[in-house]
Phi, psi and omega in degrees: 000129179286163179299322178296319177294322176298320177300309182299322181296322182277318187289337183239014178252113185302327182284340184256336188285152181283169177298320178302313183294324177305311182289322179296314179291322180295321178295322178292317179294328176298320176295321176299319179298316179299316180299317180294321179297324180283313188267337181228064186299335181270359183275063185300322182297317180295320177299317181295322178297314180295322178301312182293324179296318180294317177302314182294317182296316182278349185053049185216139179263137176241143181293325182198177181297323180302324179295324177291316181299324183269000180291135181257121183276358190309309186294339182284349184240027181305327183269002188237015183279134179263188182293155180298158180236136176282106188259026175294134180290142180270155174291132182230174181228076186292155178284169176298323179294321177297316180298321178296321180292321176297318179297317177300315181299317178298325178293335179290329175053052180254107184290351179270002182235142172237139186246133175225116177257113186240180178083206189294333178284351177269330181248004177067018176264058184268157170230179177299337183281337192298130167280165168257113185266122185226135173242136174244133174250126185258126178265123181260126171221184185295338182260018186298137180237096184297325180299317179293317180298317180299319179294316183292319180292324177298319176299317180295318179297321179299320178294318180297321179293326177290332177283319182221098181292338184263009182301138184263008177209159175266187177296136176282133184244131181225167176258135180298328180295338178292348174296345177284343180200067194273124172268126185290353171296341176289311176190121183304138182291331176297336175282312185294323183288349176255039183259155167276129184223161173298155181302137177072005175274140180238172176252103191265065176287125180258316178213139175254132180252160171297135182206034183299327181299324178297319179292319178295316179302317181295318178302307183298321179295315181291325176302311179294324180298312181294324176298317179294319179298321182288324178298330181295338178054044183252115183262034173289156180303314182297322180291319178297318180294322179295320179295313183295315180299318179296319179301311181292325177298321178296324174299318180295312183296320178301315179297317180297319181293317184283332186253342188063021177243132181252084188261169176290152188295332179298316178296317181298314181291324178295321177293323178298317180298316181296321185272336187241011188301332183249015178273168182292338184266352184296322180300323179295313179300314182298320179294314178298320178297318181293321175301317179298316184291330182255020182302134182290159175297153182300329183278355184288147175261011181297133178270136176240161177193149177257135174281158177299325179299315182291317179296327176296324177295320177296316180299316181299321181289316180294327174299319180293320177300317178296319178298319178301319180293311182297332179273354188279154176291329179293324178292314181297323178295317179297318179303320179290321184291322184282000000 
């Protein structure tokens, strides 16, 4: 059995995982449940499966889904709280499209939602490749109206799709109560504080918890995803964009796992260039970066394609990234904690 298989056996086996891991995984699954309730409201079977999984992991009974969504994990992580974080918003230079999205959000006038537009549309360093990255934090109270929230997020998603038809993801959805015990594997705070936000909106981070296991889970999931995408040998624009985005995300996740620092991607990539400029994998990174910079307009009929040689280079690099993680002291430490 490989070390990765041993990790999966412990990390996802209720009988083997630690109390910390139970709460960490349940909090993550609760976020998945919220996303499913918003984006797939008719998928009752899936909601019920997640509901049951959370109950089993926490060894706790909930009367209904609403009770799980409103459950506060704060007290469960008293021993896992890290140092405070300065959550003051940074000055940014958002794009016109970001300003339009903020204006639409303000018009919705929904007190249960907070909006953060991050990434290239927050600093105006966009290219034809750029997605518009948006996070919504949902505040749950006794008067919560999921139907209204679903409607408002749908309107915002429609605008993001009109800005970028090739986007490979929808709006990221989180719970505001998770700010009481926030794992940066959900979304790095250095990213959120550099967001375009409505006037007078703040980032109310109360406590940050240890959450390296969440980041490792994401790396392994994305690692398998990019391997499957490449196996499909599909040279559609959306597939190529997904492969490149996944590749860069794996670089970011590897850095977070090995350093325990959740930095902005520009800093991470600059460090990669400094450390790997003469390695065999630097050319792969450089080529993907050049593709991003020269990405065609959405209206373009230009055909793109990856050669088998190049996709093999990507596979070789992500294999090496995974090996670095599995060989690291941080991975071994996490294995003990979970």
